[in-house]
N, C-alpha and C positions, 0 to 999 in steps of 0.2 A: 504493500500500500504506500509506504514511504517513497520507494523508488518511482512508483507510478505517478504520484503527485508531482514530483520534481520533473520527471520526464515530460509530463503534460505542459508544465511551464516552459521547459526548454523547447518543446515542439511549437508552442504558440509564439515564443520569441522568434524562433527561426522562420515561422510562417509570416510573421509581421515583417521581419527583416528582408525577406525575399521580395524582389521588385525594386531594390535599391542597388545602385552601382557604387561601391565604396572606393573605386580607384581614385576619386578626387580627394579622399581622406588620407592618402598615403598608405593604404592597405590593399589587400587583394580584392578583386572584383567579386561580388557575390551575385552576379546575374541581374536580370531585369533591366528596365530602362528608366530608372529614376531620374530626378532632375540633374544629377551630376553627369549623366551620360548624354544629356541633350546639349546642344550648342547655342552660342550667341544669345540674342535678346530673350528667347524663350526661357533659357535656364535662369537668366538674371531675373526675369519677371516672376518665375516660380519661386526663386529663392526669396525675393522681396515679400511674397505673400505667405511664405511658410512660417510655421510657428518656430520661434527661436527662444530657447531657454538656456540660461547658464546653469552650472552644476548645482547651485543653491536652489534654484527653482525646481530642478528635477527631484532633488531629495525631498523637498517640501511637498511635491505632488505625490511622492511615495508615502511619506510618513505623517504628513499633516503640517499645517502652518506652524513654523517655529521649531520643527523637529528634524533631526538629521539621521536618526537611527530608529529601528523598529519600536513601536509602542508609543503612541501619542497620548492625547488627552484621555483616551479610554483605558489606557494601561498604567500610566504614571500614578494615579491616586491609589490603586491597589498595591503598586510596587512600594510606595513610600509610607503606606499606612502604619507600619510599626513605629515610625518616628513620632506619631501623634503630634503633628505640628500645630502651633497656635501663634497668635500675634505677638507673644512675648519672646519668641525664639528667633535665633539667627542661624542661617545655614550657609555653609561654603559648598558650592558645587564644583567639582573638578571634571573638566571635559564637558562644559556647558553647551557647546555647539551653538545653535541658533537661539538658545535661551528659552525654549518652550517649557521645559520642566521648571526652570527658575520662576518664570512668570505664573505658571500654574500654582506653585507653592505660595507665591506672593498674593495672588488674587483669591485663592480658595481658603487659605489659612491665615492670611495677613502676615506671613513670615517675611523677614528681611533676608534676602538672598544675595550673596556675592558669587557670580559665576566666573570661573576661570576657563579659558579656551586657548589651546595651543595654536590653532589655525587662525591667522590674522583675518582672513576673509570671512570665516564663520563668526568670529568674535565681533567684527564690525557690523555684519548683518544682524547678529543677535542684539547688539546694543541699539541699533537703529529700530528694531522691532519693539524693544523695551521703551524707547523714547516715544514711539508712536502710541503706545498704550499708557503713557504717563507713568511708567515704572522705572525710569532711568536711575532712581535712587534705591528703590525697593527690590529691583531685579537687575542690577548692573552686570554687564558682561564685559570682561577685559581679557587682554592677551597675557599669557604667562608661559614660562619655559618649564615643562614638567621634570626636566632633568636637573634643574637648579631652583627648587622650590624654596621660597622664603615667605612664610605666612606670619604677618605681624599682628594679627588679631586672634582672638579666641572665639569659638563658635559653640553653639549648643549641639550642632550636628554637622557632619560632613557627608555629602552624597556624591556618588559618581556612577555613571552608566556606561559600561563597556568602554572605558578609557584607559584603564591601567595596563592592559595587555601590550600596548605599544611602548610602554615606559621601561627603559632598561634598568634604571637605578630605583627599583621598587622599594628596596629596603630603606633608602634615604627618604623617599616620598612618604612611606608609611610612618616613618619616625616623625617627619614634619607634620603629617596629619594628626598623629596621636598628640603631639605637643600643642596643636591648634584647637583641640577639643577640650571643653571645660570638664572639670570633674563631674562624673555622672552623665556626661554627654554621650552622643551616639555616632556610630559610623555605619552607613548603609551603602553598599555598592553592588553592582553586577559586573561581571567580567567574563571574557572568553578564557577558559582554562583547559589544560590538557587532561585527558582521562588518566594518563600515566606519565611519569617523569621521563620515560624512555620512548615516548610515542614518536614514531617516524613513519607512519603510514603515508601512502601516496597522496591521499586526499589532504592530509595535514601539510605535507610538503608543498603541494600545489597552492594551498591557502597561504602558507608562509611566503612563497615566491610572488604571489599575486597581490599581496596587500600593498597599498600605496606608501606605507611606512614600514620600517622594520618592526617585527613583532618579537616580544619576549614573554610569552605566556608562562604562567606558573600553573602548578597543579592545585587542587583543592587542599591537599595536605600541606603544601608550602604556605598557602594563605593562613590556614588554621594555626600552624606552628608559629608563624610570624606575629599574628594577632595576639596569641597567648603570651608571647615574649614581651609584647608591648602592653601587657596587663589589660587586655580586652576580655570581656566576658561574652563569648559568642552565643547568641540566641538563635540565629537562623543560619543554616548552611543548606541551601535548597537548589536543586537542579531545575532550571527553567528552560532547558534546551528545546523540549517539544513545543512549548509556548512560543519561543523565539522563532523556530522554524515555521510554525503556523502563521505568525504575523508577517514573516517575509514572503511566504507563498501567497497569502491573501493580498498583500500590497501589490505584488507584481502582477498577479492575475487581474486585479482592478486596473492597474496602470495600462496593461496591454489592451484591455477592453476600451479604455478611454482615448488611446492614442489615435490621432487623425492620420490615417494611412496616406502616405504620399505628401504630407503637409508639414514636414519637419526640415529645418535647415540642416546643412551638412554638419555644422559644428554641434548642433543639438543631437543629431543621430549618433555622432561619435561619442559624445559625453554620455548619452543614454546607454550605449553598448558597453562602455567602460563600467558604468554603474551596475548594469545587469551581470556582467562577468564577475565583478567583485562579490555580489551576493550569491551567485551560483556556486562559487568556490566555497563560500562560508556554509551554505546549506549542505553541500556535498560532504564537507568535513564533519558537520554536525550529524548528518545521517550515517556517516561511517562509524560514528561512536567515539572517535578519538578527540574531537573537539566538543566541549560542553559550554553551556552558559549557566553560571551560578549566581545566586544572590546571597550576600552575606549581611548580617545585621549583628552588631556588637555594641556593648556598653563599655564605656571607659570606667575603670575602677576609681 
């Protein structure tokens, strides 16, 4: 059943893609007589009328306004429920992306959130969306370097969603996070983890090579050991892999139904294919069992 669901997505993506000539994108031609294969004024006219979307718009069409990873407004409330946020609390979010979760925490619970994002483009777009909502102070998004974290404030909680797996110096990051949490405060994060420390399956290796940044995933055991050394009381260690896979497949099936066939610019088609291949690799690694998505919730002693 698992393989069939992903194969259906792959088949639908291939069916949608056929009819476009990718030679103009610097890649191999995939048949058909799309706009790039036509010449002169006709191609220019088609391109001018085609839908053009930058990578930020593409991920928002997938995951929802303000979100760049699976699980938007329908998923975040349940994910962060153990934090029991309210208006007296402050939260530091690491890997805030476009700021969707930060704004949701601010508007639903009145919490004051500081979002840190490594990608300057995502951080700028996220801050712009917070300003649009009048949340530039309550849900501020700013750029940071995850390999050189210096947190100068203390928070009631720290939250992160699938952002630690790209960070090489996780020990140093978790030390900084632990120091930034008030006594009795909380840490809640999700991350891509390896099923075993010696995992070297083909799907995982393909995933490693295909990620836009180098990845340094830990196992569940490594996280548990490190959190205990930092004097955290672990309350939740939960496998969310099936839920993650379902959200990815549902989002792409929806995206493929909504795409205007033959009405995308060359740049948009290229960006869309890159995004699809990224998530296909992640789903394959999850389905293979070697890559998992876990949620951790811990209290600071």
